[in-house]
C-alpha positions in Angstrom: 0.0 0.0 0.0 1.5 3.4 -0.9 2.7 5.5 2.0 0.9 8.6 2.9 2.2 11.6 0.9 4.1 9.3 -1.5 2.0 10.4 -4.6 4.6 9.5 -7.2 7.6 7.3 -7.7 11.0 8.9 -7.4 12.1 10.2 -10.8 15.8 9.7 -11.6 16.9 10.6 -15.1 20.6 10.4 -15.9 22.9 11.3 -18.7 24.7 8.7 -20.8 27.8 9.0 -18.5 25.7 8.3 -15.4 25.6 11.8 -14.0 22.2 12.9 -12.7 20.0 15.0 -15.1 16.6 15.2 -13.4 15.9 14.1 -9.8 12.4 14.6 -8.4 11.0 13.4 -5.0 7.7 11.7 -4.4 5.9 15.1 -4.0 7.4 16.6 -7.2 10.2 18.6 -5.6 13.6 18.2 -7.1 16.4 19.4 -9.4 17.5 19.5 -13.0 21.3 19.5 -13.6 23.5 20.6 -16.5 26.0 18.1 -17.9 28.7 19.8 -15.8 26.9 18.8 -12.6 25.7 22.4 -11.8 22.1 23.0 -10.9 19.8 24.2 -13.7 16.4 24.2 -12.0 15.3 23.9 -8.4 11.6 23.1 -8.1 9.8 23.1 -4.7 6.3 21.8 -4.0 3.9 23.7 -1.7 0.7 22.5 -0.3 -1.2 19.3 -0.9 -4.9 18.6 -1.8 -7.1 15.8 -0.5 -5.8 13.3 -3.1 -2.2 13.9 -2.2 -1.4 16.1 -5.3 0.8 19.1 -4.9 -1.1 22.4 -5.1 1.6 24.8 -6.3 5.3 24.8 -7.4 7.9 27.5 -7.0 11.2 27.5 -8.9 14.7 28.9 -9.0 16.5 29.0 -12.3 20.3 28.9 -12.6 22.4 29.6 -15.6 25.4 27.5 -16.7 28.6 29.2 -15.6 31.5 29.0 -13.2 29.5 30.5 -10.3 26.1 29.0 -11.3 24.3 32.4 -11.2 20.6 32.7 -10.6 18.7 34.1 -13.6 15.1 33.5 -12.6 12.9 33.2 -9.5 9.2 32.2 -9.3 7.1 31.8 -6.2 4.5 29.1 -5.8 1.9 31.3 -7.4 4.0 31.6 -10.6 4.9 35.3 -10.0 8.5 36.2 -10.7 11.1 37.0 -13.3 13.6 35.4 -15.6 16.5 36.7 -17.7 17.3 35.1 -21.2 20.4 34.7 -23.2 21.9 37.5 -25.4 21.1 37.2 -29.1 23.1 38.8 -31.9 22.4 42.5 -31.9 21.0 42.7 -28.4 22.3 45.4 -26.1 20.9 43.8 -23.0 19.6 40.3 -22.0 15.9 39.9 -22.8 13.7 39.6 -19.7 10.2 38.5 -18.7 8.3 39.7 -15.6 5.2 37.8 -14.6 2.9 39.7 -12.1 -0.5 38.9 -10.7 -2.4 40.3 -13.7 0.1 41.3 -16.3 3.2 39.9 -18.1 5.9 42.3 -19.1 8.4 41.3 -21.8 11.6 43.4 -22.3 13.5 42.6 -25.6 17.2 42.9 -26.3 17.0 46.6 -27.2 15.3 47.5 -23.9 11.8 47.9 -25.4 9.0 46.7 -23.0 5.6 45.4 -23.9 2.9 44.4 -21.5 0.1 41.9 -22.0 -2.6 40.7 -19.6 -2.0 37.5 -17.7 -4.8 34.9 -17.9 -5.2 32.6 -14.9 -7.7 30.3 -16.5 -6.7 27.7 -19.2 -10.1 28.1 -20.9 -10.0 31.9 -21.2 -10.2 33.2 -24.7 -7.3 35.2 -26.1 -4.8 33.7 -23.7 -1.2 35.0 -24.0 1.5 32.8 -25.4 5.1 33.8 -24.5 8.3 31.9 -25.1 11.8 32.9 -23.8 15.0 31.1 -24.5 17.0 31.2 -21.2 20.0 29.3 -22.6 20.6 26.4 -25.0 19.1 23.9 -22.5 16.2 25.8 -20.9 13.2 27.5 -22.4 10.4 29.3 -20.5 6.9 29.2 -22.0 3.7 30.8 -20.8 0.6 29.4 -22.5 -3.1 29.0 -21.5 -2.4 30.6 -18.1 0.4 28.1 -17.3 4.1 28.7 -16.9 6.4 25.9 -17.9 10.2 25.4 -17.7 11.3 23.0 -20.5 14.6 21.3 -19.9 16.3 19.5 -22.9 19.9 18.4 -22.8 21.7 15.4 -24.3 18.6 13.4 -25.0 17.0 14.2 -21.6 13.7 16.1 -21.9 11.5 17.1 -18.9 9.0 19.9 -18.1 8.6 21.7 -14.8 5.2 23.5 -14.2 5.5 26.6 -12.1 2.6 28.1 -10.2 -0.9 26.6 -9.5 -1.5 23.0 -10.6 -5.3 23.2 -10.5 -5.7 19.6 -9.6 -3.6 18.2 -12.4 -0.9 15.6 -12.0 2.8 16.4 -12.3 4.0 15.9 -15.9 6.6 13.1 -16.5 6.2 11.4 -13.1 4.7 7.9 -12.6 2.1 7.2 -9.9 3.3 5.3 -6.9 2.5 1.6 -7.4 3.4 0.4 -3.8 6.4 -1.1 -2.2 9.3 -1.9 -4.6 11.7 -4.7 -4.5 15.3 -4.0 -3.6 17.8 -3.4 -6.4 20.6 -5.8 -7.0 23.1 -3.3 -5.5 21.0 -2.9 -2.3 20.7 -6.6 -2.0 24.5 -7.1 -2.3 25.2 -4.4 0.3 22.7 -6.0 2.7 24.3 -9.4 2.3 27.8 -7.9 3.0 26.4 -6.2 6.2 24.9 -9.6 7.3 28.2 -11.4 6.8 30.1 -8.7 8.8 27.6 -9.0 11.6 28.1 -12.8 11.7 31.9 -12.2 12.0 31.3 -9.8 14.9 29.2 -12.5 16.7 32.0 -15.1 16.2 34.6 -12.7 17.7 32.3 -12.0 20.7 32.0 -15.7 21.4 35.8 -16.1 21.4 36.4 -13.3 23.9 38.9 -14.2 26.7 39.2 -12.7 30.1 42.5 -11.5 31.5 43.6 -13.7 34.5 43.9 -10.6 36.7 40.2 -9.8 36.0 38.9 -13.4 36.4 37.0 -12.7 39.7 35.2 -9.8 38.1 33.8 -11.8 35.2 30.0 -12.0 35.2 28.6 -15.3 36.3 26.5 -15.9 33.2 27.0 -17.1 29.6 25.7 -15.5 26.5 25.2 -17.6 23.4 26.2 -15.2 20.5 26.1 -17.8 17.7 22.7 -16.4 16.7 21.8 -12.7 16.7 18.1 -13.6 17.2 18.8 -15.4 20.4 20.9 -12.4 21.7 17.9 -10.1 21.0 15.4 -12.4 22.6 17.5 -12.7 25.8 18.2 -9.0 26.2 16.0 -8.8 29.3 18.0 -11.5 31.1 21.2 -10.0 29.9 20.2 -6.7 31.5 19.5 -8.3 34.9 22.7 -10.3 34.8 24.8 -7.2 34.1 23.1 -5.1 36.8 25.5 -3.9 39.5 24.8 -5.4 43.0 25.0 -2.0 44.7 22.4 -0.4 42.3 18.7 -0.3 43.0 16.8 -3.1 41.4 15.1 -2.3 38.1 11.9 -4.1 39.3 11.0 -1.4 41.8 7.2 -1.2 42.4 6.1 2.4 42.6 2.9 4.2 41.7 3.9 7.8 42.3 7.0 9.9 42.0 7.2 10.3 45.7 7.2 6.5 46.2 10.0 6.2 43.6 12.1 8.8 45.4 11.6 6.9 48.7 12.6 3.6 47.3 15.7 5.1 45.7 16.8 6.8 48.9 16.4 3.5 50.7 18.5 1.7 48.1 21.2 4.5 48.1 21.4 6.0 51.6 23.3 9.2 52.2 26.9 9.3 53.2 27.2 9.3 57.0 29.0 12.6 57.0 26.0 14.2 55.2 23.6 13.5 58.0 22.6 16.4 60.2 24.6 15.5 63.4 27.9 15.0 61.5 27.5 17.6 58.8 29.7 20.2 60.5 32.5 17.7 60.8 32.8 17.3 57.0 34.1 19.8 54.6 35.2 19.6 50.9 38.8 20.1 52.0 38.7 16.5 53.5 37.7 14.8 50.3 39.2 17.0 47.6 42.3 19.2 46.8 40.6 22.5 47.5 43.0 25.3 48.2 42.6 26.7 51.8 44.5 29.3 53.9 45.8 26.5 56.1 47.2 24.5 53.3 48.8 27.6 51.8 50.5 28.4 55.1 51.8 24.8 55.4 52.9 24.5 51.8 56.6 24.9 51.3 57.4 27.1 48.2 59.7 25.6 45.6 60.7 29.0 44.2 61.0 32.5 45.5 57.8 33.8 43.9 57.1 37.5 43.8 54.6 38.9 46.4 52.2 41.5 45.2 52.1 44.9 46.7 49.0 46.8 47.6 48.0 50.0 45.7 46.5 52.6 47.9 45.0 56.0 47.4 47.0 59.2 47.9 44.4 60.3 50.5 45.3 57.3 52.7 49.0 57.9 52.7 49.1 60.2 55.8 47.2 57.6 57.8 49.6 54.9 56.7 52.6 57.1 57.7 51.1 57.7 61.1 50.1 54.0 61.5 53.6 52.6 60.7 55.4 55.3 62.8 53.9 53.8 65.9 55.2 50.3 65.4 58.6 51.3 64.0 57.9 49.9 60.5 59.6 51.2 57.4 57.0 52.4 54.9 58.1 52.2 51.3 56.0 54.0 48.7 56.4 53.2 45.0 55.0 56.0 42.9 53.7 54.9 39.5 52.0 56.7 36.6 49.6 55.5 33.9 51.3 57.7 31.3 54.6 55.7 31.9 53.1 52.2 31.7 56.3 50.4 30.7 58.5 52.0 33.4 55.7 51.6 36.0 55.3 47.9 35.3 59.1 47.4 35.6 59.1 49.2 38.9 56.2 47.2 40.3 58.0 44.0 39.3 61.2 45.1 41.1 59.1 46.0 44.2 57.4 42.6 44.2 60.7 40.8 44.0 62.1 42.8 46.8 59.0 42.1 48.9 59.4 38.4 48.3 63.0 38.5 49.3 62.2 40.4 52.5 59.4 38.0 53.3 61.7 35.0 52.8 64.4 36.6 55.1 62.2 37.8 58.0 59.0 35.6 57.9 60.1 32.2 56.5 60.0 30.5 60.0 56.9 29.8 61.9 58.1 31.7 65.0 59.1 34.8 62.9 57.5 38.1 63.8 55.9 40.6 61.5 57.7 42.0 58.4 59.5 45.2 59.5 58.9 46.7 56.0 55.6 47.6 54.4 55.5 48.2 50.6 52.6 50.1 48.9 52.1 51.6 45.4 50.5 55.0 44.6 49.2 56.3 41.3 50.4 59.9 40.7 47.6 60.8 38.3 45.0 60.3 40.9 45.2 63.8 42.4 47.2 66.8 41.2 49.7 68.4 43.5 51.1 65.2 45.0 54.2 65.2 42.9 55.0 68.8 43.8 54.4 68.1 47.5 57.1 65.4 47.6 59.4 66.8 44.9 58.7 64.0 42.4 60.0 64.8 38.9 60.4 61.4 37.3 58.5 58.1 37.2 58.9 55.6 38.8 59.8 57.2 42.1 60.5 55.7 45.6 59.6 57.3 48.9 60.5 55.9 52.4 59.0 57.0 55.7 60.3 55.9 59.2 58.8 57.2 62.5 56.7 59.6 60.6 59.5 61.3 58.8 60.6 61.0 55.1 64.0 59.4 55.0 64.4 58.6 51.3 63.4 60.2 48.0 64.9 59.1 44.7 63.9 57.8 41.3 64.0 54.1 40.7 66.8 53.2 38.4 67.1 50.4 35.9 64.7 50.8 33.0 65.1 53.7 30.6 62.8 54.4 27.7 64.4 53.4 24.4 64.5 55.9 21.6 62.0 55.4 18.8 64.7 55.2 16.0 68.4 55.1 15.6 68.5 58.8 14.5 67.0 59.9 17.8 69.7 58.0 19.8 72.5 60.1 18.2 73.7 63.1 20.2 72.7 66.4 18.7 74.7 69.7 19.0 73.5 73.2 18.3 76.2 75.5 17.0 75.7 79.3 17.6 78.0 81.8 15.8 78.2 85.6 16.3 76.6 87.7 13.5 79.5 89.2 11.5 77.4 92.3 11.0 
């Protein structure tokens, strides 16, 4: 019995060399191809009546060429346009425009003529128009019907565009029911069956490693017949079931009952129960990084320690705070407009901070670090540089007991000249005026 929607048999027309020429699906959708393999026509079915016939067809027309350009487009109501090939003496490609009620034809000289479009095949005085798209395709409009005729290397087929009005698709055979397999399909099915028998033989000859002998399931599977394997899938599932998993034969009527049975089969970890929950933490069962582990971890390298950047407004408070505990306050002055020099100075300060920490605080009984390093951005507030006499960036200030004890530029990195000419010394010679 034909399948629902399978109105026609698949149409497969091929050229003499075996390449596809026309391929159409069971609803009439499909393609036509040029001998080069490029698309010539793409036809698409739209809608279906009670008898399974397609109601309308839309089409896209391609020209033969390297990029397979589109030269025509029609919607499923037959409205659209199409360009034709140039003829001798033409200044432009002829063209046809099909609208809802009119048809406009533009010839090779650019002259346009308009005629009414008839939508009924029985209407008197219907318009007949023919347009040669290329040597393989011709567009015809006759008796209210638009047709694309494809003729190439002995292959001839017509594509109707627009409404079908209950007619059958030309050139296609009605579906006559299930078809027998072709010789090629039969051969491929036989090869697949032989390969499957080979897999069954290999499964029956499987051997278990002696070290895994105790873990071998206590059952046997007869794999000589695929039919027997499929029939015993239920027993195979029960045999492979893990002993610690819930039984697949749980009897439950509601979701709440299922959750209760699963919770009984898989109780919670003792540490997750309410009385012992506070004694458990993720640090006990994972490698989570904690402050305690960081403190007890022995560093393998002398890694730099970051320095804190503070606001200029907090500097007086820091000076007063560190003067009370006799701590040396080191202030590294940076600037956003000298990014490279500031980054280099920050790196030097971080390395120095790491060395001081290693020297004074490496042992558990060590006291606090006698030096505090901070960074300040000079562009935060104007007037700070003038207050402390800062003329270059980066700059280092030191305060001890509330007094400034050091004020110098950090040496090391100098800005490289942009080119070799700028690096050469330049001298300005001034001579007296002879007059």
